[in-house]
N, C-alpha and C positions, 0 to 999 in steps of 0.2 A: 503493499499500499504506499503510494508517494505521499510525500511530506508538504507538497505544495510550494516548496521552498525554490527561488530562482539563483542558480549556482553560475558564477561566471569562472571559467577555467582559463588560465593564461600561460601556454606552455608552447614552445616552437618544436618541440618534437611530435611528430604526427603520430607516431607509434603509440608513444605514452598518452596522447589526447585520446587516441582510439579505445586504449585500456581504460582511461577515465569513463568516457561516455558509456561503454559496456557496463562498467561497475556500477555506474551511478544513475543511469537513466531511467531506472525503475522508481527512484524516489525523489529525483530533482528534476527541475525544469534547466536544462543545460545549454549555455552558451559559450563557445570556445573562441579564443584569440591567440593569434601567433605571436604579439609583441602587446608591450604595455600601452604603446601609442595606440592602438587599435582598440584596446579596451577603453581606454580613457574617451575616444571618441563616441563609443557607444553609450558611455555613461551620461553624456547629454541627453540622451532619449529614454534611458531605460537605466535603474538601478536595480542591483540583485539583492538577496539576502545572505548571500555567502560569495567569498572568493577563494579560489583555490590558486595559489601563484607558485611557479618556479622560481627559485633564487636566480638562476642564471637565465638572462633574458638577452636578446640583442636589443641595443640602445638601452633604454631605461631598464634595469635589472628590478628583480622581484621586490627587494627590499625599498629602492627609490619608489617605485609605485606604492608600496604600502605605506610609505610617509606621505606620498601625496593624498592618498585616500583618508589617512589619519588627520591630516590639516585642513580637510574639506568637511564642513559643517554636514552636507547632505549625505556624507559617506564615513564619516569617522567612527560611527558605531556599528558598522558591517563587521563581522569576525571575519579575519584573515587566516588562513592556514598554509603554511608554506611547505613545499617539497624541495629537498635538496639532495644533492649526492655526498654531501658532506655531513658527518654526524659527530661532531665534536663541540665543545663547550663553547669554543669561539663561534662557531657557526649559530649556535643557538642564542647566543648573546645579542649577535647583529640582528637575527630575526625579533628578537625579544624587544632590543632597542627600538625597532622599525614598528613596533606596536601589534606584531603577529600575538595570535590568539593559541595557536598550537603548530606543531612541526611534526613532519614525517619524514624519514630518510629513505633514500632509494638504495636497492629495491625495495618495494612495500608489497604488504599483503592487501590485496583490495578489501578484504573484510574488515582490516584496521582503518583504512581509509574510510569506508563507510560508517564505520562506529566514530569515529573522530567528527565527522562531517555531522552526524546525528547530535553528539554532545554540544558542537558549536551552534548547531540549531537552537538547542534548549537554550542557549546564552541570550538569544534575541529577546525572547519574551522577558527575561530578568532585566536586560540591561533598558528595554522601553519603559519597564516600570520604574528604574532608577532615574531614567532622564525626567519624568513627570516628577519625581521628588527633588531634580537638582537644584531647581532654582530656589525653593523653600529651604534645603538644607545650606545652601550658600549663603542665603541671607541669616539663618540662624547661627552658622559658624562664625560670620564677621561680627554679628551682634555680639557673641560670645568672648570673640578675641578683644572687642573693645572694653565691654564691661569687666572681664576676669584680666586679661593681659596673658602673655605667652606662658609665664609658668603657673598661672591659674589654671591653666587647661592640664597640666602635669596633676595639680593638686586635686583637680576635680576627677582626672582619671584615677588616681589612687584611691579616692573616696568611693568611687563607683565601682573598683575592682573588687571591694569587699562583696559585692553583691554578687558578683560572678561565680555561679556554682560549677562551671563547666570549662573546658578549654576553649570550645568555640565561641562562648559569650565572652572570654577574655579577650580572644584574638580580635573578635569584632569592637570591642572597646578601644584595643589599640587603633585600631584603622579608624574608628570615628573619631578618636582624637587627633589623629593626623590630619582628618580631614578639615577639622577645626583651624588647622595651620597651613590648608590649602595645599596639602602634600597628600601625593597618592602613594600608599604603601601596600607591600605585601607582607604578611606575616606567617612564619611556621612556630607552631608551638609542638614540644615532644612530651608526651605524659607516658612513662613506661616504654611499651613496643610500639604506641600508637602515635602517629604523625599526623598534624593537620596543617594543611596550607590554605590561606584564606587572603582574599583581596576583595575589593570593591567589585570585581569582575565575576567572583564567584569562588567556589571551594575546589582545592586540588586539581586546577587547571594544569594540563601536562607541562607546558612550557615554564609557567611560573615555578611549578615543583621542581623540575631540573635544575633551574637557575637557584631557588634557594638552598636545593640540597648541597649546590656546589659552593656557595657562599658562606655556609654555615660552619665550614671548617677554617674559615679565615679569621683574622684578627677581631678583637673584640669590637673595636670602631673603626672603619676605615672606608673612605670616599675614593670613587673612580668616576669621573667625569660628572654626570648630573646624577649619580646615585650614591647613596650612603647606606651603608650596613651596620647594624647593631647586634652582636651577640653576647647574649647573657644567658649562661646555663642551658635551660630549656627552651629559651625564646630567641629566634632570629627576626629582627623587623628589616626590611628592605624598602628605601625611600627612592621613588623613581624620578622624582622631578625637584632634585635639591636647586635653589635658588642661586646659581653658581655666579652669576652677576653681581651679587651682593653678600659680599664676604663677611660683613658684620652679622646678616641674617643666617647665614649658613653656620657660624659660629654658635649662635644662640640656640639653633636646630639642633646641631650636634650635641650640645649641654642637656637641653631639655629631653631630646630623643633617647639619650642615655639613661637619664634619670627614669623614664618612663618604660623603656625596656627592662630596667634593673627592678623596678616596682611590679611589672608583669612577672617577672620570673619568680619573685618572691611570693606572688600571689598563687602561681602556678605551683609552686612547691607546697603551699598549704592545701589547695585543691587535691593534690596528689595523695597527701597525708590524709585528707577527709575522705576521700574513695577508698584508701586502704582501711581506714578505720572502719568504714561502713561494711566493706567486705569482711573484716574480721568480727564484727558485729552479727552480721548474718549467719556466719560460719559458727559462731557460739549459739545464737539463737537455734540454730539447725541443730549444733550437737547435744546443747542441755536435755530435751527428750530423751534421747538416747541413754544419757547419762542415768539419768534418773530412772529409765526402764532396766538399766544394767543393775543399778544399785538395788532395785526392788527385787530383781531376781537373784542376786547375791544374798541377800537376807532371807528370801523364801528358802533358798539352797542351804543357808547356815541352819535356820530352823528345823530343816528335814535332816540334816546330819547330827545336830545336837539331840533329837528325839532317838535317831538310831545308835548314836555312840550311848546314849544313855541306857537305851535296852541292851546293847551289847555289853555293857560294864555289869549291869544286873546278872545278866546270863551266864558272865565270866564270874563273879563272885558266887553264884548257885553251883557252878561247876567246880570252883575251887573247893568250897565247903564239902561238896559231896566226894572230892578225889581223898579229902583228908581220911575218910572211914577206910581206904585201901590201902594207903601209903605207909600206914604205921609211923608216923612222924610223933615226936616229942610234942608236948604242950607248947614250948618254946619254939620249935622249929615251925609249927602250924602259925604261931603270933609273928614270927618273923615273915614268913611268905604273905601272910594277909597285909602286913605293914607295908611291904614292898609293892604288893598289888594295888593298895589304896593310894600309895603316892604316885605310883605311875598313872592311874586314872585321874588324880587332880592336876598332874602336868599336863594330861590330854585335854582336860576342861580349860585350863590356864591358856594354851594354845589356842583353841577355838576363841577365847574370849578378847584375845589379842587380835585376831582377824576382825571379829565385831567391832573392836575400837577402830581400825583402819577403816572400814566402812562407814563408821559414824565421822571420822575426819572428811572423807570424800564427800559425804552428805552436807557437810557443812561447807565445804569449797564449791560446791553445786549451788547450795543456796547464795552464796557471797557472790558469784557470777552472776547469777539472776538478778540479785540486787543491784549490782553494777549497771545491768543492762536498763532496768528500770529507772535508776537515777540519772 
């Protein structure tokens, strides 16, 4: 079933273009172009929903074309997917810098291309909703900056972070705070084995994820061109549009961004501990009924053993007394055997009493755990 979305493919390789059309024509309305210039000419009449651009093109290459599209109000929000024979971090950074939403390396699997284009199509609806809120959000952000000042934004974030109960809420709070500085940010937060990548464009976008995975191993704070990265513990913040023409403001952003990222890491540690405590609480709540059931079974077994042992001791005493008739023992020998038997039986009873005391201690421990859960 088709998506109803219009796709512009720009590639000068006729064989690849045929492969694209064959793989995608069932889902998209496709127009193909052998050059960027031909595509730009068509844009005067028709706008697509998605672009699929080869990085290497005659004349205007794919990255230059993408920059022109992102600089044009009418096409800046249309998702762009790049196809390239180069699959290294430098190639991905160039495409990311140009404004691309995703990247696929040649040779590619047509099924993977279909999946990536479907994901890009899902971004369209989200971006339309964001555009409707953009004007209001910008006015609100500017008003907040005037009333609070730049440091006030950090303080406001630290205050709001205490209400964040998940990694995603915290990452969104970081992005919202950066938007108040009129900055576009992508955030990666790491909780245990889980990694979340978030930006105003969406979550876990492939190209953003690859860039964040690369810069997270860099220095705590470093800037390259118009980007600045903050790495604090479990948090990586990537700012994409540093005001490089204003050195003083860049310095303030680095200072405030460091405070914000460090505060986010501190709150993320607390969230991780809260999640761990919650899991432990659930484990204890699950285990307590089994502990009580086991203790009840041990007590029942103790009572059965006591009854059986008492009966065995009575039988033993009767057998011992009867044996005296046939053994021909003296009175002192009979008395010695009786004392030895009595002492042995008392020690057996004492051993069982010690077991019962241990069971009692376990019951006290179970009640203490239950009381801690209620408290």
